[in-house]
BASE-501106 format. One line per 2 residues: number of its first residue (from 1); their letters; for each residue x, y, z of N, C-alpha, C. Coordinates in nm, 4 decimals, always signed. Layout:
% BASE-501106
NUM = A = X:Y:Z:X:Y:Z:X:Y:Z | ... .
END
This chain:
% BASE-501106
1 = MK = +0.1217:-1.1716:+4.2190:-0.0084:-1.1091:+4.2113:-0.1137:-1.2079:+4.1593 | -0.0762:-1.2896:+4.0600:-0.1700:-1.3874:+4.0056:-0.2107:-1.4882:+4.1124 .
3 = HI = -0.1160:-1.5248:+4.1997:-0.1459:-1.6225:+4.3043:-0.2456:-1.5665:+4.4058 | -0.2350:-1.4392:+4.4355:-0.3275:-1.3767:+4.5301:-0.4680:-1.3718:+4.4709 .
5 = VL = -0.4791:-1.3330:+4.3455:-0.6094:-1.3263:+4.2791:-0.6704:-1.4658:+4.2694 | -0.5911:-1.5633:+4.2328:-0.6400:-1.7009:+4.2232:-0.6860:-1.7512:+4.3594 .
7 = SL = -0.6114:-1.7197:+4.4631:-0.6491:-1.7606:+4.5984:-0.7793:-1.6943:+4.6412 | -0.7945:-1.5674:+4.6104:-0.9165:-1.4960:+4.6477:-1.0385:-1.5456:+4.5711 .
9 = LT = -1.0193:-1.5952:+4.4514:-1.1301:-1.6515:+4.3744:-1.1615:-1.7945:+4.4169 | -1.0611:-1.8671:+4.4584:-1.0785:-2.0070:+4.4960:-1.1404:-2.0212:+4.6346 .
11 = LP = -1.1058:-1.9342:+4.7263:-1.1532:-1.9445:+4.8639:-1.3062:-1.9428:+4.8754 | -1.3780:-1.8504:+4.8125:-1.5253:-1.8545:+4.8223:-1.5847:-1.9825:+4.7639 .
13 = FL = -1.5269:-2.0311:+4.6567:-1.5755:-2.1557:+4.5971:-1.5587:-2.2718:+4.6938 | -1.4437:-2.2810:+4.7585:-1.4194:-2.3891:+4.8542:-1.5109:-2.3778:+4.9754 .
15 = LF = -1.5362:-2.2575:+5.0220:-1.6293:-2.2391:+5.1337:-1.7711:-2.2802:+5.0949 | -1.8115:-2.2448:+4.9739:-1.9432:-2.2854:+4.9248:-1.9527:-2.4372:+4.9144 .
17 = LA = -1.8495:-2.4986:+4.8609:-1.8472:-2.6439:+4.8467:-1.8527:-2.7118:+4.9824 | -1.7807:-2.6610:+5.0796:-1.7817:-2.7182:+5.2142:-1.9197:-2.7050:+5.2781 .
19 = AC = -1.9877:-2.5952:+5.2535:-2.1215:-2.5754:+5.3101:-2.2231:-2.6703:+5.2480 | -2.2055:-2.7045:+5.1221:-2.2996:-2.7931:+5.0530:-2.2835:-2.9387:+5.0927 .
21 = TG = -2.1682:-2.9754:+5.1432:-2.1431:-3.1153:+5.1765:-2.1464:-3.1377:+5.3263 | -2.2276:-3.0619:+5.3994:-2.2360:-3.0747:+5.5446:-2.3017:-3.2053:+5.5853 .
23 = NE = -2.3024:-3.2308:+5.7146:-2.3654:-3.3510:+5.7681:-2.5157:-3.3412:+5.7519 | -2.5730:-3.4381:+5.6868:-2.7168:-3.4441:+5.6705:-2.7665:-3.5686:+5.7416 .
25 = AE = -2.8773:-3.5551:+5.8112:-2.9328:-3.6683:+5.8845:-2.9863:-3.7718:+5.7859 | -2.9589:-3.8955:+5.8133:-3.0080:-4.0060:+5.7308:-3.1513:-4.0353:+5.7731 .
27 = TS = -3.2476:-4.0154:+5.6841:-3.3873:-4.0374:+5.7193:-3.4501:-4.1523:+5.6416 | -3.3805:-4.2066:+5.5454:-3.4396:-4.3139:+5.4663:-3.4243:-4.4475:+5.5383 .
29 = QT = -3.5169:-4.5361:+5.5102:-3.5145:-4.6696:+5.5676:-3.5147:-4.7703:+5.4540 | -3.4550:-4.8834:+5.4785:-3.4603:-4.9921:+5.3819:-3.5803:-5.0790:+5.4160 .
31 = IE = -3.6670:-5.0998:+5.3189:-3.7878:-5.1793:+5.3391:-3.7813:-5.2986:+5.2454 | -3.8043:-5.4141:+5.2992:-3.8031:-5.5362:+5.2193:-3.9283:-5.5427:+5.1318 .
33 = VG = -3.9150:-5.6030:+5.0156:-4.0281:-5.6209:+4.9250:-4.1321:-5.7081:+4.9942 | -4.2567:-5.6640:+4.9930:-4.3655:-5.7381:+5.0552:-4.3870:-5.7040:+5.2012 .
35 = AK = -4.2996:-5.6228:+5.2601:-4.3138:-5.5846:+5.4006:-4.4179:-5.4735:+5.4139 | -4.4702:-5.4581:+5.5350:-4.5669:-5.3531:+5.5623:-4.4976:-5.2172:+5.5534 .
37 = AP = -4.5614:-5.1229:+5.4856:-4.5047:-4.9884:+5.4701:-4.5134:-4.9136:+5.6029 | -4.4122:-4.8354:+5.6356:-4.4183:-4.7567:+5.7595:-4.5219:-4.6449:+5.7466 .
39 = DF = -4.5828:-4.6084:+5.8585:-4.6834:-4.5025:+5.8566:-4.6160:-4.3671:+5.8367 | -4.6802:-4.2801:+5.7602:-4.6317:-4.1439:+5.7404:-4.7516:-4.0533:+5.7172 .
41 = TL = -4.7310:-3.9250:+5.7347:-4.8365:-3.8256:+5.7169:-4.7889:-3.7192:+5.6192 | -4.8755:-3.6851:+5.5240:-4.8461:-3.5811:+5.4254:-4.9654:-3.4868:+5.4147 .
43 = AN = -4.9407:-3.3678:+5.3640:-5.0489:-3.2720:+5.3403:-5.1158:-3.3049:+5.2073 | -5.2491:-3.2950:+5.2042:-5.3201:-3.3177:+5.0787:-5.3430:-3.1850:+5.0072 .
45 = AA = -5.4071:-3.1896:+4.8916:-5.4273:-3.0696:+4.8096:-5.5179:-2.9680:+4.8779 | -5.6037:-3.0137:+4.9686:-5.6951:-2.9235:+5.0385:-5.6303:-2.8596:+5.1612 .
47 = GG = -5.5065:-2.8985:+5.1914:-5.4358:-2.8409:+5.3049:-5.4449:-2.9229:+5.4318 | -5.5212:-3.0303:+5.4304:-5.5322:-3.1172:+5.5473:-5.4233:-3.2226:+5.5482 .
49 = DV = -5.4111:-3.2926:+5.6597:-5.3128:-3.4000:+5.6712:-5.3789:-3.5346:+5.6474 | -5.3087:-3.6221:+5.5780:-5.3549:-3.7575:+5.5506:-5.2426:-3.8521:+5.5885 .
51 = SL = -5.2754:-3.9562:+5.6642:-5.1724:-4.0532:+5.7005:-5.2034:-4.1875:+5.6361 | -5.1005:-4.2642:+5.6144:-5.1157:-4.3949:+5.5503:-5.2003:-4.4881:+5.6364 .
53 = SE = -5.1930:-4.4749:+5.7671:-5.2685:-4.5636:+5.8561:-5.4200:-4.5463:+5.8408 | -5.4655:-4.4349:+5.7857:-5.6088:-4.4146:+5.7618:-5.6625:-4.5111:+5.6561 .
55 = YA = -5.5744:-4.5671:+5.5759:-5.6142:-4.6571:+5.4679:-5.5723:-4.8006:+5.4948 | -5.5573:-4.8364:+5.6205:-5.5146:-4.9720:+5.6575:-5.6138:-5.0749:+5.6042 .
57 = GR = -5.5621:-5.1803:+5.5426:-5.6442:-5.2880:+5.4900:-5.7002:-5.2620:+5.3514 | -5.6731:-5.1453:+5.2942:-5.7218:-5.1125:+5.1605:-5.6035:-5.0894:+5.0678 .
59 = PV = -5.6202:-5.1198:+4.9394:-5.5114:-5.0915:+4.8448:-5.4880:-4.9405:+4.8345 | -5.3627:-4.9015:+4.8239:-5.3272:-4.7596:+4.8168:-5.2323:-4.7384:+4.6999 .
61 = LL = -5.2603:-4.6364:+4.6196:-5.1709:-4.5955:+4.5118:-5.1242:-4.4545:+4.5439 | -4.9942:-4.4353:+4.5557:-4.9387:-4.3031:+4.5831:-4.8931:-4.2408:+4.4528 .
63 = YF = -4.9370:-4.1185:+4.4297:-4.8991:-4.0460:+4.3092:-4.8474:-3.9099:+4.3519 | -4.7204:-3.8832:+4.3274:-4.6595:-3.7558:+4.3615:-4.6439:-3.6760:+4.2327 .
65 = HM = -4.7196:-3.5679:+4.2213:-4.7172:-3.4834:+4.1024:-4.6173:-3.3709:+4.1233 | -4.5280:-3.3524:+4.0282:-4.4293:-3.2462:+4.0380:-4.4974:-3.1123:+4.0114 .
67 = AV = -4.4879:-3.0234:+4.1079:-4.5482:-2.8910:+4.0934:-4.4667:-2.8072:+3.9958 | -4.5357:-2.7271:+3.9187:-4.4691:-2.6394:+3.8229:-4.4796:-2.4971:+3.8752 .
69 = G = -4.3660:-2.4290:+3.8781:-4.3677:-2.2894:+3.9197:-4.3165:-2.2727:+4.0508 .
END
């Protein structure tokens, strides 16, 4: 009886673990120091889109603020 209960408790955990370790697409790139940054687009605070290419030739500082809530 203990083995059945243990099996029934272990099975959902193993299924959950298997679901969490699924195949995820690799989206990161390795960029060499001093190389040109790849272009990307993000939403700004006003809801519009901003791309890195809009600031070509100008210094850019990226600041990602962690949202609370």
